[in-house]
C-alpha positions as a Markdown table, in Angstrom:
| # | Residue | x | y | z |
|---|---|---|---|---|
| 1 | Met | -58.3 | -53.2 | -31.0 |
| 2 | Pro | -60.2 | -56.0 | -28.8 |
| 3 | Gly | -58.4 | -58.6 | -31.0 |
| 4 | Lys | -54.8 | -56.9 | -29.9 |
| 5 | Ser | -55.9 | -57.6 | -26.3 |
| 6 | Ile | -53.8 | -61.1 | -26.0 |
| 7 | Pro | -51.2 | -62.1 | -28.0 |
| 8 | Ala | -52.3 | -64.3 | -31.0 |
| 9 | Glu | -50.1 | -67.2 | -30.1 |
| 10 | Leu | -51.6 | -66.9 | -26.3 |
| 11 | Ala | -55.5 | -67.2 | -27.5 |
| 12 | Ser | -54.8 | -69.8 | -30.0 |
| 13 | Asp | -52.9 | -71.6 | -27.2 |
| 14 | Phe | -55.7 | -71.3 | -24.4 |
| 15 | Arg | -58.4 | -72.5 | -27.2 |
| 16 | Arg | -56.5 | -75.6 | -27.8 |
| 17 | Arg | -56.1 | -76.7 | -24.6 |
| 18 | Leu | -59.6 | -75.6 | -23.2 |
| 19 | Ile | -61.4 | -77.3 | -25.9 |
| 20 | Arg | -59.6 | -80.3 | -26.0 |
| 21 | Trp | -60.4 | -81.0 | -22.3 |
| 22 | Phe | -64.2 | -80.0 | -22.8 |
| 23 | Arg | -64.3 | -82.8 | -25.7 |
| 24 | Arg | -63.2 | -85.3 | -23.0 |
| 25 | His | -64.7 | -84.1 | -19.9 |
| 26 | Gly | -67.2 | -82.0 | -20.6 |
| 27 | Arg | -70.9 | -83.0 | -19.4 |
| 28 | Asp | -73.5 | -84.5 | -21.5 |
| 29 | Leu | -76.2 | -82.3 | -21.2 |
| 30 | Pro | -79.6 | -82.6 | -23.1 |
| 31 | Trp | -79.4 | -79.1 | -24.7 |
| 32 | Arg | -75.7 | -79.8 | -26.2 |
| 33 | Arg | -76.9 | -82.6 | -28.2 |
| 34 | Thr | -79.4 | -80.1 | -30.2 |
| 35 | Arg | -79.2 | -77.2 | -32.6 |
| 36 | Asp | -82.6 | -76.4 | -32.7 |
| 37 | Pro | -83.1 | -72.5 | -31.9 |
| 38 | Tyr | -86.0 | -72.9 | -29.8 |
| 39 | His | -84.8 | -75.9 | -27.6 |
| 40 | Val | -81.3 | -73.8 | -27.1 |
| 41 | Leu | -83.5 | -70.9 | -26.0 |
| 42 | Val | -86.0 | -73.0 | -23.5 |
| 43 | Ser | -82.5 | -74.1 | -22.1 |
| 44 | Glu | -81.0 | -70.4 | -21.6 |
| 45 | Phe | -84.4 | -69.3 | -20.1 |
| 46 | Met | -84.5 | -71.9 | -17.5 |
| 47 | Leu | -80.5 | -71.5 | -16.6 |
| 48 | Gln | -80.8 | -68.2 | -15.8 |
| 49 | Gln | -80.0 | -68.6 | -12.3 |
| 50 | Thr | -80.6 | -71.6 | -11.6 |
| 51 | Gln | -78.4 | -75.0 | -10.6 |
| 52 | Val | -77.9 | -77.1 | -14.1 |
| 53 | Ser | -79.5 | -80.1 | -11.9 |
| 54 | Arg | -82.8 | -78.9 | -11.5 |
| 55 | Val | -83.0 | -77.7 | -14.9 |
| 56 | Glu | -82.5 | -81.2 | -17.0 |
| 57 | Asp | -85.8 | -82.2 | -15.8 |
| 58 | Tyr | -87.9 | -79.5 | -16.4 |
| 59 | Tyr | -85.8 | -79.3 | -19.7 |
| 60 | Ala | -87.2 | -81.9 | -21.0 |
| 61 | Arg | -90.7 | -82.3 | -19.9 |
| 62 | Phe | -91.2 | -78.7 | -21.4 |
| 63 | Val | -89.9 | -79.6 | -24.8 |
| 64 | Ala | -91.8 | -82.7 | -24.7 |
| 65 | Arg | -94.7 | -80.6 | -24.1 |
| 66 | Trp | -94.5 | -78.1 | -26.4 |
| 67 | Pro | -91.5 | -79.2 | -29.3 |
| 68 | Thr | -91.7 | -76.0 | -31.1 |
| 69 | Val | -91.8 | -72.7 | -30.9 |
| 70 | Asp | -95.5 | -72.4 | -33.0 |
| 71 | Ala | -96.8 | -75.0 | -30.3 |
| 72 | Leu | -95.8 | -72.5 | -27.2 |
| 73 | Ala | -97.1 | -69.6 | -28.7 |
| 74 | Gly | -100.4 | -71.0 | -29.0 |
| 75 | Ala | -100.2 | -72.5 | -25.3 |
| 76 | Asp | -102.7 | -71.4 | -22.7 |
| 77 | Pro | -100.2 | -68.8 | -20.6 |
| 78 | Ala | -101.9 | -70.2 | -17.6 |
| 79 | Met | -100.3 | -73.9 | -18.5 |
| 80 | Val | -97.1 | -72.3 | -19.2 |
| 81 | Arg | -96.6 | -71.2 | -15.9 |
| 82 | Glu | -97.5 | -74.6 | -14.3 |
| 83 | Ser | -95.3 | -76.4 | -16.6 |
| 84 | Trp | -92.5 | -74.1 | -14.9 |
| 85 | Asp | -94.0 | -74.7 | -11.0 |
| 86 | Gly | -90.9 | -75.3 | -9.3 |
| 87 | Leu | -88.5 | -73.6 | -11.0 |
| 88 | Gly | -88.9 | -70.1 | -9.6 |
| 89 | Tyr | -88.2 | -66.9 | -11.1 |
| 90 | Tyr | -91.3 | -67.4 | -13.3 |
| 91 | Arg | -91.0 | -64.2 | -14.9 |
| 92 | Arg | -89.1 | -66.3 | -17.1 |
| 93 | Ala | -91.7 | -68.4 | -18.6 |
| 94 | Ala | -94.0 | -65.3 | -19.2 |
| 95 | Asn | -91.3 | -63.9 | -21.2 |
| 96 | Leu | -90.4 | -67.1 | -22.9 |
| 97 | His | -94.0 | -67.3 | -23.8 |
| 98 | Arg | -94.1 | -63.5 | -25.0 |
| 99 | Leu | -90.7 | -64.8 | -27.2 |
| 100 | Ala | -92.8 | -67.6 | -28.7 |
| 101 | Arg | -95.6 | -65.3 | -29.7 |
| 102 | Ala | -93.6 | -62.6 | -30.8 |
| 103 | Val | -91.6 | -64.6 | -33.4 |
| 104 | Val | -94.5 | -66.4 | -34.9 |
| 105 | Ala | -96.5 | -63.4 | -35.4 |
| 106 | Arg | -93.6 | -61.8 | -37.2 |
| 107 | Gly | -94.1 | -65.3 | -39.3 |
| 108 | Gly | -90.1 | -65.8 | -39.4 |
| 109 | Gly | -88.2 | -68.4 | -37.2 |
| 110 | Ile | -85.6 | -67.6 | -34.4 |
| 111 | Pro | -83.1 | -65.0 | -35.6 |
| 112 | Ser | -79.3 | -65.6 | -35.4 |
| 113 | Asp | -78.1 | -62.1 | -35.3 |
| 114 | Pro | -77.7 | -61.1 | -31.6 |
| 115 | Gly | -78.5 | -57.7 | -32.5 |
| 116 | Glu | -81.7 | -59.0 | -33.8 |
| 117 | Leu | -82.1 | -61.6 | -30.9 |
| 118 | Val | -81.6 | -59.1 | -28.2 |
| 119 | Arg | -84.3 | -57.5 | -29.1 |
| 120 | Leu | -86.9 | -60.2 | -28.0 |
| 121 | Pro | -88.5 | -60.3 | -24.7 |
| 122 | Gly | -86.6 | -61.7 | -21.9 |
| 123 | Ile | -83.1 | -61.5 | -23.9 |
| 124 | Gly | -80.2 | -59.8 | -22.8 |
| 125 | Arg | -76.8 | -59.6 | -24.4 |
| 126 | Tyr | -75.2 | -62.8 | -22.8 |
| 127 | Thr | -78.5 | -64.9 | -24.1 |
| 128 | Ala | -78.3 | -63.4 | -27.2 |
| 129 | Gly | -74.8 | -64.6 | -27.6 |
| 130 | Ala | -75.7 | -68.0 | -26.3 |
| 131 | Val | -78.3 | -69.1 | -28.7 |
| 132 | Ala | -76.4 | -67.6 | -32.0 |
| 133 | Ser | -73.5 | -69.7 | -30.8 |
| 134 | Phe | -75.2 | -72.6 | -29.6 |
| 135 | Ala | -77.8 | -72.8 | -31.8 |
| 136 | Phe | -76.6 | -71.2 | -34.8 |
| 137 | Glu | -72.7 | -72.2 | -34.3 |
| 138 | Arg | -72.0 | -68.1 | -34.7 |
| 139 | Ala | -68.4 | -67.1 | -33.5 |
| 140 | Thr | -70.2 | -64.5 | -31.3 |
| 141 | Pro | -69.0 | -64.0 | -27.7 |
| 142 | Ala | -71.3 | -65.3 | -24.7 |
| 143 | Val | -70.2 | -63.8 | -21.2 |
| 144 | Asp | -71.9 | -65.3 | -18.1 |
| 145 | Thr | -70.6 | -64.8 | -14.9 |
| 146 | Asn | -68.8 | -68.3 | -15.4 |
| 147 | Val | -67.1 | -67.0 | -18.3 |
| 148 | Ala | -66.1 | -63.8 | -16.8 |
| 149 | Arg | -64.8 | -65.2 | -14.0 |
| 150 | Val | -62.7 | -67.6 | -16.2 |
| 151 | Leu | -61.4 | -64.6 | -18.4 |
| 152 | Arg | -60.4 | -62.5 | -15.7 |
| 153 | Arg | -58.4 | -65.0 | -13.6 |
| 154 | Ala | -56.6 | -65.6 | -17.2 |
| 155 | Phe | -55.9 | -62.5 | -18.6 |
| 156 | Gln | -57.0 | -59.6 | -16.1 |
| 157 | Pro | -56.6 | -61.0 | -12.4 |
| 158 | Arg | -56.6 | -57.2 | -11.3 |
| 159 | Leu | -59.9 | -56.2 | -13.0 |
| 160 | Gln | -62.6 | -56.1 | -10.7 |
| 161 | Ala | -65.7 | -57.7 | -11.2 |
| 162 | Ser | -68.2 | -54.8 | -10.8 |
| 163 | Ala | -66.3 | -53.1 | -13.0 |
| 164 | Gly | -65.3 | -54.9 | -16.1 |
| 165 | Ser | -68.0 | -55.7 | -17.9 |
| 166 | Arg | -66.8 | -54.1 | -21.3 |
| 167 | Arg | -63.2 | -55.3 | -20.6 |
| 168 | Val | -64.2 | -58.6 | -20.3 |
| 169 | Trp | -66.7 | -58.7 | -23.3 |
| 170 | Glu | -63.7 | -57.2 | -25.4 |
| 171 | Leu | -61.7 | -60.1 | -23.9 |
| 172 | Ala | -64.4 | -63.2 | -25.0 |
| 173 | Ala | -64.3 | -61.0 | -28.4 |
| 174 | Ala | -60.4 | -61.1 | -28.9 |
| 175 | Ile | -60.0 | -65.1 | -27.6 |
| 176 | Ile | -63.2 | -66.9 | -29.0 |
| 177 | Pro | -62.2 | -68.7 | -32.7 |
| 178 | Arg | -62.6 | -66.2 | -35.7 |
| 179 | Arg | -64.9 | -68.5 | -38.2 |
| 180 | Arg | -68.0 | -69.9 | -37.1 |
| 181 | Gly | -68.6 | -73.4 | -37.0 |
| 182 | Ala | -68.0 | -76.2 | -34.1 |
| 183 | Ala | -65.0 | -74.7 | -32.7 |
| 184 | Ala | -66.7 | -71.5 | -31.8 |
| 185 | Trp | -69.6 | -73.7 | -30.5 |
| 186 | Ala | -67.2 | -75.7 | -28.4 |
| 187 | Phe | -65.3 | -72.9 | -27.2 |
| 188 | Asn | -68.3 | -71.3 | -25.6 |
| 189 | Gln | -69.5 | -74.1 | -24.0 |
| 190 | Ala | -65.9 | -75.0 | -22.8 |
| 191 | Ile | -65.3 | -72.0 | -21.2 |
| 192 | Met | -68.9 | -72.1 | -19.3 |
| 193 | Glu | -68.0 | -75.4 | -18.3 |
| 194 | Leu | -64.7 | -74.5 | -17.2 |
| 195 | Gly | -66.3 | -71.9 | -15.0 |
| 196 | Ala | -68.9 | -73.9 | -13.4 |
| 197 | Thr | -66.8 | -76.6 | -12.5 |
| 198 | Ile | -63.0 | -76.4 | -12.0 |
| 199 | Cys | -62.6 | -72.3 | -12.2 |
| 200 | Thr | -65.5 | -72.1 | -9.7 |
| 201 | Ala | -66.5 | -68.9 | -7.7 |
| 202 | Arg | -65.5 | -70.2 | -3.8 |
| 203 | Val | -62.4 | -72.2 | -5.8 |
| 204 | Ala | -59.8 | -72.4 | -8.5 |
| 205 | His | -59.1 | -75.2 | -8.6 |
| 206 | Cys | -55.9 | -74.8 | -10.4 |
| 207 | Pro | -54.0 | -78.3 | -10.2 |
| 208 | Ala | -57.0 | -79.5 | -12.1 |
| 209 | Cys | -57.2 | -76.7 | -15.0 |
| 210 | Pro | -56.4 | -77.6 | -18.5 |
| 211 | Val | -55.6 | -74.2 | -19.0 |
| 212 | Arg | -52.9 | -73.4 | -15.8 |
| 213 | Ala | -50.0 | -73.1 | -17.9 |
| 214 | Val | -51.2 | -70.1 | -19.8 |
| 215 | Cys | -53.3 | -68.4 | -17.3 |
| 216 | Thr | -51.8 | -66.1 | -15.5 |
| 217 | Thr | -53.7 | -67.0 | -12.1 |
| 218 | Gly | -52.6 | -70.4 | -12.6 |
| 219 | Arg | -49.0 | -69.7 | -12.8 |
| 220 | Arg | -48.7 | -67.0 | -10.0 |
| 221 | Arg | -50.0 | -70.0 | -8.0 |
| 222 | Ala | -47.6 | -72.5 | -9.7 |
| 223 | Gly | -44.8 | -70.1 | -8.7 |
| 224 | Ser | -45.8 | -69.9 | -5.3 |
| 225 | Gly | -46.7 | -73.3 | -4.4 |
| 226 | Arg | -50.3 | -72.6 | -3.8 |
| 227 | Ala | -52.7 | -75.1 | -5.1 |
């Protein structure tokens, strides 16, 4: 069972330390100030393989021009593509536009269930989890490369990135707060933030890490005297 993979006390301590750090040090990003499902979707599409610093201006202009899913659905595809110009990976813009039209055509809003979200154009497992968590505060995992790296280093340092996708998703499901709400939202935001700013791909800045005391890699490095 995934829930048995991490001792409850360890999981609780990890969550507490991580969320406390995030609430003090998390970046103030515009998509973190909203629970609007459409705005969250726009940010998630833009953030795919693109740095946060590049996305911020594009995000603000895009949602100002098309503030609702209905507005985007009615837009001309060429204009949507033009608004994406310079951001790269233009298929994302086409998929987002297709998604908007699919949502409007079915006569409902953006769904909150990851199983429904993943059936929409351009949405994979991570994006489905991210939208469910960040827009609807559902207690569902959202595992991107940053999250996967943090979980492997913290709990399964011998797990190879190329072979550990299923295991990492199980770890994420085991450690996320059980109830939906602000804690689930904050946990997923916090673990992504940790991977993006502290536990990075090139360097694990263990001395600055808020969960070092409950991280397998952090404890090992502390014991060996490594920074």
